[in-house]
N, C-alpha and C positions, 0 to 999 in steps of 0.2 A: 950071209951074202957079203962079199967083200967088194972093194973098189973096182977090181978087175971085172967083176960080174955086172955091177950096176953102173959103173962109170962115175960114181959119186963117193966122196969120202964118208966115213962113218958119221962124222959130225954133221955133214950136209944131209945125209940120209935121214937123220932124225927130223929135219925141218921140211923135207920134201913130201908132199902128199902121196898116198899109195898109188893113185892113178899114174902119177908121173914116174914113180919108181918102176911101175910095170912097163911103162913106155921106154924107160932107160935100159931095161934089161934086153930089149930087142933093138939094140943099136945097129945101124947099118954099117958103122965104121968106127974105128978107134980114134979117128981124127976129131979133135975138138971143134974145128970149124964145121965139119959136116954135122956133128951132133947139135951144135948151136943153131945151125940153119934149119934143122928139123923142127925146132921150136919157133925161131924168130926170123926165118928166112923169107917170109913174104912181106911185101911193102906195107900192108895194113898193120901188121903187128909192130913193125918198127915205127911207123908213124903214130900209132897209139901210145907207145912208150915215149916217143919224142914229145908228144903233146902233154902227157902226164908229168914228165920230168922237167920240161923247159917252159911249158906254157900253162902250167897249173890247171889243166883240164881235169875235172874230177867226176862230173856227172855224164850220164849217157848223152844228154843234150849238149854239153860242152864239146864232146867228141864229134857229135853230128854237125856242129856249127863250124868246124874247121874247113878251110878252103878246099881241101881234097875231097870232101863230100863222100866219106865212106858209106857204102850201102848199109842200112841198119841191120840186115841179117848177118852181114860179115862182121860188123862192129860187135854185135851180141856174141857171136861165136868166138871172136878173138879176145874179148874181155873175159869170157869164161875160161878160155885156155890160159890166159895170163894169170888169172886168179888161181886156177888149179896148179899151175907151175910154181906160184908163189912170188911172182914179180909184182903183182898188184893185190891189194887187200880190198875186199868188198865190205863197206861199212855203211850200215843204215844211218841216215841222217834225218829221216822223217818217218813217222809211223802211219799216218792216215792222209793220203794214200802212202803206202810204203815206198820209199825212195832210197836209193843207194848212191854212194860215191865210191870211186876207185882211187885208192891211195897207194903210191909206190912204196914197196917194202925195201928193206935193206938189199935184198937180192935185185930188185928192180933198179935201185939206185946204182948198182954195180954196172948197169948198162950205159951210164952217162959217158964214160970215156969212149966206148965203142961208137955211140951216136955222134959225139964230138968229132971223132976221127972220120967218120963217114961223111959228115957235113963238110969238113975241111977238104976231103978228097973231092967231093962234088963241087964245092966252090972253086977249087983250084983247077979242076980238069974238065968240068962239064958245062 
């Protein structure tokens, strides 16, 4: 499978989970913006990444305590999606009871400039 088919380079394809590779094969558009929005186009996903990258939220409780009050069912689903995509890594920090933290990966950190620009736009225009 090549970049044309999957939308990812060979190097990136090695680090992307199989579920994401399958989703990328069924792209609605060749437009990078449309493809990115298919993953991070809802407000909750962007806010979770904002909180992870800029406010050091790591645990489920950290994300729940943010002022936007994401519903827990949506938080759980978005965290799973971001882990599957490779933007966050789920790391156990306690065994009894088992608890996890969500740590931004290199890929997740690549969203910082996007979020900074979105904030600048919102601060300047809204």
